C-alpha positions as CSV (number, residue, x, y, z in Angstrom):
1,X,-1.1,-11.5,-29.1
2,X,-4.7,-11.3,-28.2
3,X,-6.1,-13.7,-25.6
4,X,-9.7,-13.2,-26.8
5,X,-11.5,-16.2,-28.2
6,X,-12.1,-15.5,-31.9
7,X,-15.9,-15.3,-32.1
8,X,-18.4,-13.2,-34.0
9,X,-19.6,-11.6,-30.8
10,X,-16.0,-10.7,-29.8
11,X,-15.5,-9.1,-33.2
12,X,-18.7,-7.1,-32.9
13,X,-17.8,-5.9,-29.4
14,X,-14.4,-4.8,-30.5
15,X,-15.8,-3.0,-33.5
16,X,-18.2,-1.1,-31.2
17,X,-15.4,-0.3,-28.8
18,X,-13.2,1.0,-31.7
19,X,-16.1,3.1,-33.0
20,X,-16.7,4.6,-29.5
21,X,-13.0,5.4,-29.1
22,X,-12.8,7.0,-32.4
23,X,-15.9,9.2,-31.6
24,X,-14.3,10.0,-28.2
25,X,-11.0,10.9,-30.0
26,X,-12.8,13.2,-32.4
27,X,-14.7,14.9,-29.5
28,X,-11.5,15.4,-27.5
29,X,-9.6,16.7,-30.5
30,X,-12.3,19.2,-31.1
31,X,-12.3,20.1,-27.4
32,X,-8.5,20.8,-27.6
33,X,-9.1,23.3,-30.4
34,X,-11.9,25.0,-28.6
35,X,-9.9,25.3,-25.4
36,X,-6.9,26.6,-27.3
37,X,-9.0,29.3,-29.0
38,X,-10.4,30.3,-25.6
39,X,-6.9,30.5,-24.1
40,X,-5.8,32.8,-26.9
41,X,-8.7,35.1,-26.2
42,X,-7.9,35.0,-22.5
43,X,-4.3,35.8,-23.2
44,X,-5.3,38.7,-25.3
45,X,-7.6,40.0,-22.6
46,X,-4.9,39.6,-20.0
47,X,-2.5,41.6,-22.0
48,X,-5.1,44.3,-22.5
49,X,-5.6,44.5,-18.8
50,X,-1.9,44.5,-18.1
51,X,-1.5,47.5,-20.5
52,X,-4.3,49.3,-18.7
53,X,-2.7,48.4,-15.4
54,X,0.8,49.8,-16.2
55,X,-0.1,53.5,-16.0
56,X,-2.2,52.9,-12.9
57,X,0.8,51.3,-11.2
58,X,3.0,54.2,-12.3
59,X,0.5,56.7,-10.9
60,X,0.1,54.8,-7.6
61,X,3.9,54.6,-7.2
62,X,4.3,58.3,-7.9
63,X,1.4,59.1,-5.5
64,X,3.0,57.0,-2.8
65,X,6.4,58.7,-3.3
66,X,4.8,62.1,-3.0
67,X,2.8,61.1,0.1
68,X,5.9,59.7,1.8
69,X,7.9,62.8,0.9
70,X,5.1,64.9,2.5
71,X,4.4,62.9,5.6
72,X,7.4,60.5,6.0
73,X,6.9,56.8,6.1
74,X,5.8,56.7,9.7
75,X,3.5,59.6,9.3
76,X,1.8,57.8,6.3
77,X,1.5,54.6,8.2
78,X,-0.6,56.2,10.9
79,X,-3.0,57.8,8.4
80,X,-6.5,56.6,9.1
81,X,-7.5,53.7,6.9
82,X,-10.5,54.1,4.6
83,X,-13.7,52.2,5.4
84,X,-14.8,50.3,2.3
85,X,-18.1,48.7,1.6
86,X,-17.0,47.5,-1.9
87,X,-17.5,43.9,-2.8
88,X,-16.1,41.7,-5.6
89,X,-19.0,40.8,-7.9
90,X,-18.5,37.7,-10.0
91,X,-20.4,36.2,-12.9
92,X,-19.9,32.5,-13.5
93,X,-20.3,30.4,-16.6
94,X,-18.8,27.2,-17.8
95,X,-16.9,26.4,-21.0
96,X,-16.7,22.6,-21.7
97,X,-16.8,22.0,-18.0
98,X,-14.2,24.6,-17.1
99,X,-15.5,27.3,-14.6
100,X,-15.1,30.8,-16.0
101,X,-15.3,34.0,-14.0
102,X,-15.6,37.7,-14.6
103,X,-15.0,39.9,-11.6
104,X,-15.5,43.6,-10.9
105,X,-15.2,45.7,-7.8
106,X,-18.6,47.2,-7.1
107,X,-19.8,49.7,-4.6
108,X,-19.0,53.3,-3.5
109,X,-15.5,54.5,-3.2
110,X,-13.9,54.0,0.2
111,X,-14.3,56.8,2.7
112,X,-11.6,57.6,5.2
113,X,-12.2,59.3,8.5
114,X,-10.7,62.8,9.0
115,X,-6.9,62.7,9.4
116,X,-5.0,64.7,12.0
117,X,-2.7,65.9,9.3
118,X,-4.5,65.7,6.0
119,X,-2.9,66.5,2.7
120,X,-3.7,66.3,-1.0
121,X,-0.8,63.9,-1.4
122,X,-2.3,61.4,1.0
123,X,-5.7,61.6,-0.6
124,X,-4.2,61.2,-4.1
125,X,-2.3,58.1,-2.9
126,X,-5.5,56.6,-1.6
127,X,-7.4,57.3,-4.8
128,X,-4.5,55.9,-6.9
129,X,-4.4,52.6,-5.0
130,X,-8.2,52.3,-5.1
131,X,-8.1,52.5,-8.9
132,X,-5.3,50.0,-9.0
133,X,-7.3,47.5,-6.9
134,X,-10.3,47.7,-9.2
135,X,-8.1,46.8,-12.2
136,X,-6.3,44.1,-10.4
137,X,-9.7,42.5,-9.5
138,X,-10.5,42.1,-13.2
139,X,-7.0,40.8,-14.0
140,X,-7.2,38.2,-11.2
141,X,-10.3,36.7,-12.7
142,X,-8.9,36.5,-16.2
143,X,-5.6,35.0,-14.9
144,X,-7.6,32.4,-13.0
145,X,-9.6,31.5,-16.1
146,X,-6.4,31.1,-18.1
147,X,-4.9,28.8,-15.5
148,X,-8.0,26.6,-15.4
149,X,-8.2,26.5,-19.2
150,X,-4.5,25.5,-19.5
151,X,-4.9,22.7,-16.9
152,X,-8.0,21.4,-18.7
153,X,-6.2,21.6,-22.1
154,X,-3.2,19.6,-20.8
155,X,-5.5,17.0,-19.3
156,X,-7.4,16.7,-22.6
157,X,-4.2,16.4,-24.7
158,X,-3.1,13.6,-22.4
159,X,-6.4,11.8,-23.1
160,X,-6.1,12.3,-26.8
161,X,-2.6,10.9,-26.9
162,X,-3.6,7.9,-24.8
163,X,-6.4,7.1,-27.2
164,X,-4.3,7.7,-30.3
165,X,-1.1,6.0,-29.1
166,X,-2.3,3.3,-26.7
167,X,-5.9,2.4,-26.5
168,X,-6.9,2.6,-30.2
169,X,-3.8,0.6,-31.3
170,X,-4.6,-2.1,-28.7
171,X,-8.2,-2.4,-29.9
172,X,-7.1,-2.5,-33.5
173,X,-4.5,-5.2,-32.7
174,X,-7.1,-7.3,-30.8
175,X,-9.7,-6.9,-33.6
176,X,-7.1,-7.9,-36.2
177,X,-6.2,-11.0,-34.2
178,X,-9.9,-12.0,-33.7
179,X,-10.7,-11.5,-37.4
180,X,-7.6,-13.5,-38.3
181,X,-8.7,-16.3,-36.0
182,X,-12.2,-16.2,-37.4
183,X,-10.9,-16.5,-40.9
184,X,-8.7,-19.4,-39.9
185,X,-11.7,-21.1,-38.3
186,X,-13.8,-20.5,-41.5
187,X,-11.0,-22.0,-43.6
188,X,-10.8,-25.1,-41.3
189,X,-14.5,-25.5,-41.4
190,X,-14.6,-25.1,-45.2
191,X,-11.8,-27.7,-45.5
192,X,-13.7,-30.1,-43.2
193,X,-16.9,-29.7,-45.2
194,X,-15.0,-30.3,-48.4
195,X,-13.4,-33.5,-47.1
196,X,-16.7,-34.7,-45.7
197,X,-18.4,-34.1,-49.1
198,X,-15.6,-36.0,-50.9
199,X,-15.9,-38.9,-48.4
200,X,-19.7,-39.0,-48.9
201,X,-19.2,-39.2,-52.7
202,X,-16.9,-42.2,-52.4
């Protein structure tokens, strides 16, 4: 039951509120579709990167196995670390307010100081993990995009449902009550005028 006084201004205000909510609902519904489409593209890109990553992981694992077989675990642990000047370069843009990133590893390949006991296996292991790191950098950006898109999608869906199931029905109910009250007042006023006219004739 609405506690609003049935007046023309209240009816106009509720009509405006209903129209605004319907426009917001249409916008949020369209936003859900756009976010879902972008999530599908992000999932497709993530799967592509994961397929590209799989042989790099296999190569890195095989290279590590060969290097450990050649030097032993302790011997490989004391191999000099490569000095890297590489940086993660990112490009940012926004999709419906959601931050989106692309990331690449840029710069020359890491250079290691001379080892006391160098070997082709240790060098191959270093190269394999450097290639793996570059691909993981791209994958991390795509995975982050997908997580942010999904969070925004869930938030938008909750807003759509709140409008559809709670807010719009409340406004519709209030508007119906106000319009019913106005109609009743108009009928009372018409009856009063009719009775007044009849009394004047007598």
